[in-house]
VOBA-1610 file (N, C-alpha, C; in pm, whole numbers, padded with zeros to 5 digits, always signed):
BEGIN
Unk+05120+06340-03369Unk+05203+06222-03340Unk+05192+06186-03193Unk+05207+06057-03164Unk+05187+06013-03026Unk+05248+05876-03004Unk+05270+05844-02878Unk+05311+05709-02839Unk+05186+05625-02819Unk+05205+05494-02816Unk+05094+05401-02796Unk+05142+05290-02703Unk+05064+05261-02600Unk+05104+05159-02503Unk+04991+05059-02481Unk+05025+04931-02489Unk+04932+04825-02454Unk+04989+04755-02331Unk+04909+04747-02225Unk+04952+04684-02102Unk+04860+04567-02068Unk+04914+04445-02077Unk+04842+04322-02044Unk+04701+04321-02105Unk+04693+04355-02233Unk+04563+04363-02301Unk+04510+04223-02330Unk+04387+04199-02284Unk+04321+04071-02304Unk+04183+04092-02364Unk+04139+03992-02440Unk+04005+03997-02500Unk+03941+03859-02492Unk+03818+03857-02440Unk+03740+03734-02434Unk+03607+03753-02504Unk+03563+03649-02571Unk+03429+03643-02625Unk+03356+03537-02543Unk+03273+03582-02449Unk+03212+03489-02355Unk+03322+03425-02271Unk+03320+03294-02254Unk+03423+03227-02173Unk+03555+03204-02247Unk+03558+03236-02377Unk+03675+03206-02458Unk+03767+03327-02469Unk+03888+03313-02416Unk+03986+03421-02426Unk+04062+03408-02557Unk+04064+03515-02637Unk+04128+03510-02769Unk+04256+03594-02775Unk+04272+03690-02686Unk+04397+03764-02673Unk+04445+03746-02530Unk+04565+03690-02514Unk+04609+03642-02384Unk+04713+03731-02316Unk+04692+03860-02320Unk+04782+03949-02248Unk+04898+03997-02334Unk+04878+04108-02404Unk+04981+04163-02492Unk+05035+04292-02432Unk+05166+04305-02428Unk+05232+04426-02376Unk+05326+04480-02483Unk+05314+04608-02511Unk+05411+04672-02600Unk+05406+04823-02582Unk+05522+04887-02586Unk+05533+05033-02589Unk+05576+05073-02729Unk+05490+05145-02798Unk+05520+05192-02934Unk+05567+05336-02924Unk+05686+05362-02973Unk+05742+05497-02965Unk+05674+05590-03065Unk+05679+05717-03036Unk+05626+05820-03124Unk+05689+05806-03263Unk+05605+05788-03366Unk+05653+05778-03502Unk+05697+05639-03546Unk+05685+05540-03458Unk+05730+05404-03491Unk+05628+05332-03577Unk+05677+05246-03666Unk+05591+05165-03753Unk+05596+05021-03702Unk+05485+04976-03643Unk+05474+04841-03587Unk+05384+04757-03677Unk+05431+04640-03716Unk+05351+04548-03795Unk+05311+04429-03709Unk+05180+04399-03706Unk+05128+04282-03636Unk+05107+04173-03741Unk+05180+04063-03731Unk+05178+03961-03834Unk+05147+03826-03772Unk+05081+03742-03851Unk+05048+03607-03805Unk+04945+03545-03897Unk+04918+03416-03880Unk+04821+03347-03967Unk+04678+03386-03933Unk+04584+03344-04015Unk+04443+03370-03990Unk+04403+03312-03854Unk+04325+03391-03778Unk+04275+03345-03651Unk+04370+03363-03534Unk+04483+03431-03555Unk+04581+03445-03447Unk+04549+03561-03353Unk+04455+03647-03391Unk+04416+03758-03305Unk+04470+03894-03345Unk+04538+03902-03459Unk+04602+04028-03498Unk+04501+04138-03526Unk+04393+04107-03599Unk+04292+04209-03629Unk+04213+04246-03504Unk+04189+04150-03417Unk+04120+04180-03290Unk+04202+04278-03208Unk+04333+04258-03204Unk+04421+04349-03130Unk+04413+04490-03188Unk+04416+04499-03321Unk+04408+04630-03386Unk+04274+04697-03358Unk+04167+04619-03361Unk+04034+04675-03340Unk+04015+04723-03196Unk+04086+04663-03101Unk+04080+04712-02964Unk+04149+04848-02952Unk+04259+04865-03026Unk+04325+04995-03027Unk+04234+05099-03092Unk+04161+05058-03195Unk+04071+05149-03265Unk+03946+05182-03184Unk+03911+05096-03088Unk+03787+05114-03014Unk+03669+05043-03077Unk+03694+04959-03177Unk+03588+04884-03243Unk+03557+04754-03169Unk+03648+04713-03081Unk+03626+04600-02989Unk+03660+04649-02848Unk+03582+04606-02750Unk+03611+04646-02612Unk+03727+04563-02557Unk+03803+04622-02468Unk+03913+04552-02401Unk+03857+04482-02278Unk+03874+04350-02269Unk+03823+04277-02153Unk+03900+04313-02027Unk+04032+04321-02037Unk+04115+04367-01926Unk+04245+04421-01981Unk+04317+04496-01898Unk+04436+04564-01944Unk+04402+04703-01994Unk+04502+04777-02042Unk+04479+04914-02085Unk+04544+04943-02221Unk+04475+05028-02296Unk+04529+05085-02420Unk+04545+05234-02395Unk+04665+05287-02415Unk+04691+05429-02391Unk+04750+05492-02516Unk+04698+05609-02552Unk+04751+05687-02663Unk+04806+05817-02607Unk+04935+05834-02624Unk+05005+05952-02572Unk+04980+05972-02423Unk+04981+05860-02349Unk+04967+05866-02204Unk+04824+05869-02153Unk+04725+05876-02243Unk+04585+05881-02201Unk+04522+05744-02222Unk+04469+05683-02116Unk+04399+05555-02128Unk+04270+05578-02206Unk+04252+05498-02314Unk+04137+05521-02404Unk+04038+05404-02403Unk+04049+05315-02305Unk+03960+05198-02303Unk+03813+05234-02320Unk+03768+05339-02252Unk+03627+05376-02259Unk+03597+05489-02355Unk+03695+05528-02438Unk+03679+05641-02530Unk+03624+05591-02663Unk+03528+05663-02719Unk+03469+05627-02849Unk+03576+05636-02958Unk+03562+05553-03064Unk+03661+05555-03173Unk+03687+05693-03230Unk+03582+05771-03249Unk+03598+05902-03311Unk+03674+06001-03222Unk+03684+05969-03094Unk+03752+06058-03001Unk+03892+06009-02963Unk+03942+05905-03031Unk+04073+05849-02997Unk+04187+05911-03077Unk+04157+05999-03171Unk+04258+06062-03255Unk+04335+05958-03335Unk+04257+05864-03394Unk+04318+05762-03480Unk+04250+05769-03617Unk+04317+05714-03717Unk+04257+05701-03850Unk+04288+05561-03900Unk+04190+05497-03961Unk+04204+05357-03999Unk+04190+05339-04150Unk+04277+05256-04207Unk+04271+05221-04349Unk+04236+05073-04357Unk+04126+05041-04427Unk+04073+04906-04429Unk+04114+04830-04555Unk+04097+04699-04547Unk+04126+04610-04660Unk+04038+04641-04780Unk+03911+04672-04756Unk+03816+04690-04867Unk+03796+04837-04905Unk+03889+04923-04864Unk+03891+05066-04898Unk+03783+05146-04825Unk+03658+05091-04815Unk+03547+05157-04744Unk+03521+05298-04797Unk+03519+05311-04931Unk+03490+05440-04993Unk+03341+05452-05024Unk+03290+05573-05024Unk+03151+05597-05062Unk+03143+05601-05214Unk+03071+05507-05276Unk+03072+05497-05423Unk+03009+05616-05494Unk+02916+05684-05427Unk+02846+05796-05492Unk+02919+05929-05478Unk+03028+05930-05401Unk+03104+06053-05380Unk+03228+06057-05468Unk+03272+06177-05500Unk+03397+06195-05573Unk+03515+06163-05481Unk+03633+06153-05540Unk+03755+06133-05461Unk+03772+06246-05360Unk+03751+06369-05406Unk+03763+06483-05315Unk+03669+06468-05196Unk+03543+06437-05223Unk+03444+06428-05115Unk+03471+06312-05021Unk+03523+06201-05077Unk+03559+06089-04990Unk+03671+06130-04895Unk+03770+06200-04946Unk+03882+06241-04862Unk+03842+06348-04762Unk+03745+06429-04800Unk+03705+06542-04716Unk+03595+06508-04616Unk+03534+06390-04630Unk+03413+06360-04554Unk+03432+06373-04403Unk+03538+06313-04350Unk+03560+06318-04205Unk+03580+06460-04155Unk+03647+06541-04235Unk+03669+06680-04196Unk+03538+06759-04197Unk+03451+06728-04294Unk+03321+06797-04299Unk+03236+06761-04177Unk+03239+06632-04139Unk+03164+06589-04021Unk+03216+06660-03896Unk+03347+06683-03892Unk+03407+06751-03778Unk+03391+06903-03786Unk+03319+06949-03890Unk+03292+07093-03909Unk+03420+07175-03924Unk+03516+07117-03995Unk+03638+07189-04028Unk+03606+07298-04130Unk+03662+07417-04116Unk+03635+07524-04213Unk+03669+07481-04356Unk+03587+07525-04450Unk+03602+07483-04589Unk+03740+07511-04647Unk+03798+07631-04627Unk+03932+07655-04682Unk+04037+07557-04629Unk+04026+07518-04501Unk+04120+07423-04445Unk+04100+07284-04505Unk+03973+07247-04527Unk+03944+07118-04591Unk+04011+07113-04728Unk+03989+07218-04805Unk+04044+07221-04941Unk+04197+07215-04939Unk+04258+07285-04844Unk+04404+07285-04835Unk+04458+07147-04796Unk+04393+07082-04698Unk+04439+06950-04653Unk+04422+06846-04763Unk+04308+06848-04830Unk+04284+06750-04938Unk+04383+06773-05052Unk+04408+06897-05086Unk+04502+06927-05194Unk+04642+06878-05159Unk+04681+06898-05035Unk+04814+06853-04991Unk+04826+06702-04996Unk+04723+06632-04946Unk+04725+06485-04946Unk+04720+06432-05089Unk+04638+06494-05174Unk+04627+06449-05314Unk+04760+06463-05386Unk+04835+06568-05355Unk+04966+06587-05417Unk+05063+06480-05370Unk+05063+06451-05239Unk+05150+06347-05185Unk+05124+06212-05247Unk+04995+06183-05274Unk+04954+06051-05320Unk+04933+06044-05470Unk+04968+06153-05541Unk+04954+06159-05687Unk+04810+06133-05730Unk+04718+06196-05659Unk+04575+06181-05688Unk+04513+06308-05747Unk+04594+06408-05772Unk+04539+06536-05820Unk+04454+06522-05947Unk+04492+06438-06044Unk+04408+06428-06165Unk+04274+06357-06143Unk+04256+06295-06026Unk+04140+06209-06005Unk+04040+06262-05903Unk+04057+06385-05857Unk+03977+06435-05746Unk+03828+06440-05775Unk+03789+06454-05902Unk+03647+06462-05935Unk+03590+06329-05985Unk+03671+06225-05984Unk+03623+06093-06028Unk+03554+06020-05913Unk+03473+05920-05950Unk+03411+05831-05852Unk+03502+05709-05832Unk+03489+05642-05718Unk+03575+05525-05693Unk+03570+05419-05802Unk+03454+05400-05865Unk+03443+05296-05968Unk+03530+05326-06091Unk+03573+05451-06105Unk+03656+05490-06219Unk+03805+05477-06190Unk+03838+05425-06072Unk+03977+05414-06031Unk+04023+05269-06027Unk+04154+05249-06036Unk+04210+05115-06017Unk+04215+05083-05868Unk+04247+04957-05836Unk+04255+04917-05695Unk+04361+04996-05619Unk+04477+05018-05683Unk+04581+05094-05617Unk+04541+05239-05593Unk+04470+05298-05688Unk+04423+05436-05672Unk+04318+05446-05561Unk+04232+05347-05553Unk+04132+05346-05445Unk+04199+05338-05308Unk+04306+05256-05300Unk+04374+05246-05171Unk+04444+05377-05137Unk+04493+05447-05238Unk+04552+05579-05214Unk+04447+05677-05161Unk+04326+05668-05215Unk+04219+05756-05166Unk+04190+05725-05019Unk+04184+05596-04987Unk+04159+05557-04847Unk+04270+05610-04756Unk+04395+05604-04802Unk+04504+05659-04722Unk+04495+05811-04714Unk+04454+05874-04825Unk+04438+06019-04824Unk+04333+06063-04725Unk+04224+05989-04716Unk+04118+06021-04620Unk+04173+06015-04477Unk+04264+05921-04452Unk+04325+05912-04319Unk+04424+06025-04296Unk+04503+06057-04397Unk+04607+06159-04383Unk+04549+06296-04351Unk+04439+06333-04419Unk+04385+06468-04401Unk+04337+06494-04258Unk+04309+06387-04186Unk+04264+06404-04048Unk+04378+06435-03953Unk+04502+06417-03998Unk+04621+06440-03916Unk+04608+06371-03780Unk+04590+06238-03782Unk+04568+06164-03657Unk+04696+06146-03578Unk+04680+06105-03453Unk+04795+06071-03369Unk+04850+05933-03406Unk+04757+05843-03450Unk+04796+05705-03481Unk+04725+05660-03608Unk+04800+05599-03699Unk+04743+05533-03817Unk+04724+05384-03785Unk+04611+05329-03825Unk+04584+05186-03813Unk+04555+05130-03952Unk+04630+05028-03992Unk+04612+04965-04123Unk+04568+04821-04104Unk+04453+04784-04159Unk+04402+04647-04147Unk+04411+04576-04281Unk+04524+04507-04305Unk+04551+04433-04428Unk+04516+04516-04552Unk+04571+04636-04567Unk+04526+04726-04674Unk+04564+04683-04815Unk+04660+04591-04829Unk+04707+04556-04963Unk+04660+04419-05010Unk+04581+04350-04931Unk+04548+04211-04964Unk+04459+04197-05086Unk+04392+04304-05128Unk+04307+04296-05248Unk+04381+04333-05376Unk+04509+04366-05365Unk+04585+04410-05482Unk+04667+04296-05540Unk+04702+04306-05668Unk+04786+04202-05728Unk+04929+04216-05678Unk+05010+04114-05705Unk+05143+04104-05644Unk+05232+04223-05682Unk+05233+04262-05807Unk+05319+04372-05851Unk+05278+04503-05784Unk+05147+04526-05776Unk+05099+04650-05716Unk+05125+04652-05566Unk+05120+04535-05501Unk+05149+04528-05358Unk+05291+04575-05329Unk+05386+04536-05415Unk+05525+04578-05396Unk+05535+04729-05405Unk+05469+04787-05506Unk+05473+04932-05524Unk+05408+05004-05406Unk+05292+04952-05361Unk+05219+05018-05253Unk+05293+05004-05120Unk+05367+04894-05100Unk+05448+04880-04978Unk+05548+04995-04968Unk+05615+05021-05080Unk+05713+05128-05082Unk+05646+05263-05055Unk+05530+05284-05116Unk+05460+05410-05097Unk+05415+05429-04952Unk+05364+05323-04892Unk+05318+05334-04752Unk+05436+05362-04659Unk+05546+05292-04679Unk+05662+05312-04593Unk+05718+05454-04609Unk+05728+05500-04733Unk+05778+05635-04758Unk+05686+05739-04697Unk+05557+05719-04715Unk+05457+05812-04662Unk+05464+05818-04510Unk+05473+05701-04446Unk+05477+05697-04300Unk+05601+05766-04247Unk+05714+05747-04313Unk+05837+05813-04269Unk+05827+05964-04287Unk+05768+06007-04400Unk+05755+06150-04426Unk+05664+06217-04324Unk+05555+06148-04289Unk+05459+06206-04196Unk+05502+06188-04051Unk+05579+06083-04024Unk+05624+06058-03887Unk+05513+06018-03793Unk+05406+05956-03847Unk+05291+05920-03764Unk+05308+05777-03709Unk+05284+05760-03581Unk+05285+05629-03517Unk+05185+05539-03589Unk+05227+05418-03625Unk+05141+05333-03709Unk+05141+05188-03661Unk+05022+05127-03665Unk+05004+04983-03645Unk+04949+04926-03775Unk+05011+04819-03822Unk+04977+04763-03953Unk+04958+04613-03937Unk+04841+04563-03973Unk+04810+04420-03962Unk+04825+04353-04098Unk+04892+04239-04100Unk+04904+04162-04223Unk+04929+04015-04189Unk+04894+03927-04283Unk+04934+03786-04271Unk+05055+03758-04359Unk+05098+03860-04434Unk+05207+03846-04531Unk+05339+03881-04464Unk+05425+03781-04447Unk+05551+03804-04377Unk+05644+03895-04456Unk+05632+03898-04589Unk+05716+03987-04668Unk+05681+04132-04637Unk+05551+04162-04627Unk+05509+04296-04587Unk+05564+04330-04449Unk+05555+04235-04359Unk+05604+04259-04223Unk+05753+04288-04222Unk+05830+04208-04295Unk+05976+04225-04295Unk+06018+04356-04359Unk+05947+04398-04464Unk+05991+04517-04538Unk+05938+04647-04480Unk+05825+04644-04409Unk+05763+04766-04360Unk+05799+04800-04215Unk+05816+04700-04132Unk+05819+04721-03987Unk+05949+04781-03936Unk+05937+04874-03841Unk+06049+04907-03754Unk+06064+04794-03652Unk+05951+04751-03597Unk+05943+04630-03515Unk+05815+04557-03553Unk+05815+04426-03531Unk+05693+04351-03558Unk+05654+04265-03439Unk+05523+04243-03430Unk+05466+04155-03328Unk+05421+04029-03401Unk+05481+03916-03370Unk+05441+03790-03432Unk+05339+03724-03340Unk+05213+03718-03387Unk+05104+03663-03307Unk+05084+03515-03336Unk+05055+03440-03230Unk+05031+03296-03242Unk+04925+03257-03141Unk+04804+03230-03187Unk+04697+03187-03098Unk+04665+03287-02989Unk+04665+03417-03024Unk+04631+03520-02927Unk+04745+03563-02836Unk+04865+03508-02860Unk+04983+03542-02780Unk+05084+03611-02870Unk+05149+03715-02817Unk+05260+03779-02889Unk+05384+03692-02868Unk+05410+03602-02963Unk+05522+03508-02947Unk+05656+03580-02943Unk+05668+03686-03023Unk+05795+03760-03024Unk+05771+03900-03077Unk+05839+03996-03018Unk+05835+04135-03063Unk+05978+04180-03086Unk+06006+04233-03204Unk+06142+04279-03231Unk+06156+04331-03371Unk+06275+04383-03402Unk+06305+04428-03538Unk+06303+04308-03632Unk+06261+04328-03757Unk+06246+04214-03849Unk+06368+04125-03860Unk+06485+04182-03882Unk+06604+04098-03899Unk+06644+04029-03770Unk+06616+04093-03656Unk+06642+04030-03527Unk+06552+03908-03508Unk+06425+03924-03542Unk+06330+03812-03529Unk+06368+03699-03623Unk+06409+03735-03746Unk+06448+03633-03843Unk+06571+03556-03797Unk+06669+03629-03747Unk+06796+03566-03710Unk+06788+03491-03578Unk+06702+03539-03488Unk+06695+03479-03354Unk+06551+03453-03311Unk+06480+03368-03381Unk+06342+03338-03340Unk+06339+03270-03203Unk+06248+03313-03118Unk+06244+03262-02982Unk+06150+03143-02965Unk+06073+03112-03069Unk+05988+02993-03065Unk+05994+02921-03199Unk+05958+02793-03197Unk+05953+02716-03322Unk+05848+02775-03416Unk+05739+02828-03359Unk+05637+02888-03443Unk+05694+03005-03522Unk+05765+03094-03453Unk+05822+03211-03520Unk+05924+03167-03626Unk+06005+03069-03594Unk+06105+03019-03689Unk+06039+02962-03813Unk+05923+02899-03795Unk+05854+02839-03908Unk+05770+02937-03986Unk+05724+03043-03919Unk+05635+03138-03987Unk+05711+03248-04059Unk+05818+03298-03997Unk+05895+03406-04057Unk+06010+03346-04137Unk+06007+03370-04266Unk+06108+03314-04356Unk+06041+03235-04467Unk+06085+03258-04591Unk+06028+03186-04705Unk+06141+03147-04799Unk+06155+03016-04823Unk+06079+02904-04769Unk+06102+02889-04618Unk+06011+02819-04551Unk+06020+02811-04405Unk+06138+02727-04356Unk+06164+02742-04228Unk+06272+02668-04162Unk+06251+02517-04173Unk+06360+02445-04192Unk+06356+02299-04184Unk+06361+02258-04037Unk+06273+02165-03998Unk+06273+02115-03861Unk+06308+01966-03860Unk+06398+01932-03768Unk+06442+01794-03754Unk+06429+01751-03609Unk+06389+01627-03587Unk+06391+01570-03453Unk+06536+01535-03418Unk+06582+01560-03293Unk+06720+01524-03256Unk+06757+01380-03288Unk+06656+01291-03275Unk+06683+01149-03302Unk+06726+01125-03446Unk+06681+01210-03539Unk+06720+01195-03680Unk+06869+01218-03697Unk+06929+01290-03603Unk+07073+01319-03610Unk+07151+01238-03508Unk+07085+01135-03452Unk+07151+01050-03355Unk+07170+01116-03221Unk+07088+01219-03191Unk+07098+01291-03065Unk+06979+01258-02975Unk+06996+01276-02846Unk+06887+01254-02752Unk+06811+01385-02732Unk+06688+01374-02684Unk+06608+01494-02659Unk+06474+01488-02728Unk+06377+01564-02673Unk+06241+01560-02727Unk+06205+01683-02808Unk+06297+01780-02819Unk+06264+01903-02890Unk+06287+01890-03039Unk+06311+02004-03103Unk+06336+02008-03246Unk+06460+02092-03275Unk+06521+02064-03387Unk+06632+02144-03437Unk+06586+02212-03565Unk+06600+02343-03572Unk+06562+02417-03691Unk+06683+02468-03767Unk+06677+02460-03899Unk+06786+02508-03984Unk+06723+02579-04105Unk+06763+02703-04126Unk+06714+02779-04241Unk+06762+02714-04371Unk+06678+02716-04477Unk+06717+02655-04605Unk+06848+02709-04663Unk+06878+02838-04640Unk+07001+02895-04694Unk+07125+02850-04618Unk+07105+02785-04503Unk+07219+02738-04424Unk+07248+02589-04447Unk+07164+02524-04527Unk+07184+02382-04558Unk+07248+02372-04697Unk+07337+02276-04715Unk+07402+02258-04844Unk+07407+02110-04882Unk+07405+02085-05010Unk+07427+01950-05060Unk+07576+01922-05054Unk+07613+01805-05005Unk+07754+01774-04987Unk+07779+01626-05017Unk+07905+01590-05051Unk+07936+01448-05076Unk+07903+01361-04956Unk+07924+01414-04836Unk+07884+01344-04715Unk+07840+01450-04615Unk+07747+01412-04528Unk+07695+01513-04436Unk+07628+01452-04315Unk+07548+01532-04248Unk+07485+01491-04123Unk+07354+01418-04144Unk+07300+01427-04267Unk+07168+01369-04292Unk+07158+01326-04436Unk+07088+01215-04457Unk+07063+01166-04594Unk+06917+01190-04628Unk+06893+01237-04749Unk+06757+01263-04795Unk+06746+01224-04942Unk+06623+01230-04994Unk+06601+01193-05133Unk+06538+01311-05207Unk+06595+01348-05321Unk+06547+01464-05398Unk+06404+01440-05445Unk+06319+01540-05422Unk+06179+01531-05464Unk+06155+01616-05589Unk+06183+01745-05582Unk+06170+01833-05698Unk+06245+01962-05669Unk+06265+02042-05771Unk+06337+02167-05754Unk+06260+02281-05820Unk+06287+02402-05773Unk+06225+02522-05829Unk+06336+02618-05869Unk+06353+02641-05998Unk+06451+02737-06047Unk+06386+02875-06048Unk+06437+02967-05966Unk+06375+03098-05948Unk+06459+03211-06005Unk+06551+03177-06094Unk+06635+03280-06153Unk+06768+03287-06083Unk+06779+03376-05984Unk+06906+03393-05913Unk+06935+03281-05816Unk+06833+03204-05781Unk+06851+03096-05686Unk+06763+02978-05724Unk+06794+02864-05664Unk+06714+02742-05685Unk+06678+02684-05549Unk+06554+02642-05536Unk+06510+02572-05416Unk+06503+02424-05448Unk+06580+02346-05374Unk+06581+02201-05391Unk+06501+02140-05276Unk+06394+02072-05308Unk+06308+02011-05207Unk+06337+01861-05199Unk+06349+01814-05075Unk+06388+01674-05054Unk+06298+01610-04949Unk+06294+01477-04951Unk+06224+01400-04849Unk+06325+01348-04748Unk+06304+01382-04621Unk+06394+01335-04517Unk+06366+01192-04478Unk+06442+01138-04385Unk+06426+00997-04343Unk+06287+00967-04289Unk+06220+01067-04230Unk+06086+01043-04176Unk+05977+01080-04275Unk+06015+01110-04399Unk+05916+01145-04502Unk+05881+01293-04507Unk+05931+01372-04411Unk+05902+01514-04410Unk+05978+01588-04519Unk+05925+01705-04560Unk+05987+01782-04667Unk+06094+01874-04611Unk+06210+01874-04674Unk+06321+01962-04639Unk+06356+02046-04762Unk+06411+02165-04739Unk+06444+02254-04850Unk+06585+02307-04837Unk+06656+02309-04949Unk+06788+02369-04959Unk+06777+02487-05056Unk+06823+02604-05011Unk+06828+02720-05100Unk+06972+02736-05148Unk+06992+02734-05280Unk+07127+02745-05333Unk+07130+02841-05452Unk+07247+02890-05483Unk+07262+02982-05596Unk+07231+02911-05727Unk+07179+02989-05822Unk+07157+02933-05956Unk+07290+02890-06015Unk+07287+02780-06088Unk+07410+02730-06149Unk+07473+02618-06072Unk+07439+02603-05942Unk+07491+02490-05866Unk+07419+02363-05910Unk+07487+02248-05902Unk+07426+02123-05949Unk+07294+02093-05877Unk+07198+02045-05956Unk+07066+02010-05902Unk+07051+01858-05909Unk+07023+01792-05799Unk+07010+01646-05803Unk+06887+01602-05883Unk+06898+01488-05948Unk+06784+01434-06021Unk+06677+01386-05924Unk+06555+01392-05969Unk+06443+01347-05886Unk+06463+01201-05844Unk+06450+01177-05714Unk+06467+01042-05660Unk+06607+01009-05617Unk+06704+01096-05650Unk+06844+01069-05614Unk+06865+01085-05464Unk+06948+00999-05407Unk+06982+01010-05266Unk+07097+01110-05251Unk+07082+01204-05159Unk+07184+01307-05140Unk+07215+01322-04992Unk+07329+01383-04963Unk+07367+01413-04824Unk+07352+01562-04801Unk+07306+01596-04681Unk+07289+01735-04642Unk+07385+01767-04529Unk+07444+01886-04535Unk+07536+01927-04431Unk+07510+02074-04397Unk+07555+02116-04280Unk+07540+02254-04234Unk+07636+02277-04118Unk+07659+02403-04089Unk+07742+02438-03975Unk+07659+02427-03847Unk+07715+02362-03747Unk+07639+02339-03623Unk+07595+02469-03559Unk+07675+02574-03572Unk+07637+02700-03508Unk+07519+02768-03576Unk+07474+02712-03689Unk+07354+02763-03756Unk+07226+02696-03704Unk+07240+02594-03623Unk+07123+02523-03572Unk+07048+02608-03469Unk+06917+02596-03472Unk+06830+02660-03371Unk+06761+02547-03296Unk+06782+02542-03166Unk+06726+02432-03088Unk+06605+02480-03007Unk+06499+02403-03016Unk+06374+02436-02947Unk+06334+02320-02857Unk+06290+02355-02736Unk+06249+02252-02641Unk+06113+02194-02675Unk+06067+02097-02596Unk+05937+02034-02619Unk+05820+02134-02615Unk+05840+02244-02542Unk+05735+02346-02533Unk+05740+02444-02649Unk+05833+02424-02743Unk+05843+02510-02859Unk+05927+02634-02838Unk+05976+02656-02714Unk+06058+02773-02685Unk+06204+02746-02721Unk+06275+02851-02752Unk+06418+02838-02787Unk+06493+02782-02667Unk+06570+02680-02691Unk+06644+02614-02583Unk+06774+02689-02556
//
């Protein structure tokens, strides 16, 4: 186990800077999720920690040791990839044991470590099978087992669940979180899925165009987004954004309101027209067109009246629920 520190880490490809100075101290045993849309720099940041990309400037330190010039194999990290990266001709046992064999670990220790990891991951019945004989979830368990047996200081996960179906992703999220807590290993996890970020992270880094827009605990980030980008990216359905002028107010910024904080009312602060609704069981999402034609969403409990398509409705909310952002997108 180890701490991990990034100090003003930057990455350029030729004249183009893609990571614009990221700082974070990751505590020993902490689970950090790096989340953001495609192209935001999250995987590049992870690969710099792994040593698969060079750091243009700044430092990456593992347990107090600067590792900028250290080869990946010497950084005491283990990485779990999106595509599993298993050897198809090897058994599950041999895939899990491969790194230990390369490191010339004694055979009895290899067998003990693999057996322990296989038991944790419920892979004992599959140790002699080939990857092609396994399901996607089982293959991902093998990839995690290969990382576990190395007993690394830091786990790195690069979108490990994106190839799995929705139901299996939910199951694997729980397994990864439970496993990480049991092992107590410092972990960095990259995903574009905000649900994964919210459910897995002790803290998350929300990346936007190579910048860490906000770092914090998931519920803190959700409740108090510091930029319009974070407010729009974290939360499903996303935040409603209104120009102050739509509410008869002056200013060039935006006002954000979460869908669960907006309600249909006999009279309110804004008039909109019902577009369509989504009945999701315990709740209903009512989608409306605002005065400027933009889409707005109201999240309400199932059973509450749903306006007919095309009906004009009034929207209301408590003013203290508003999030105000300046012209630069920062929280006002």
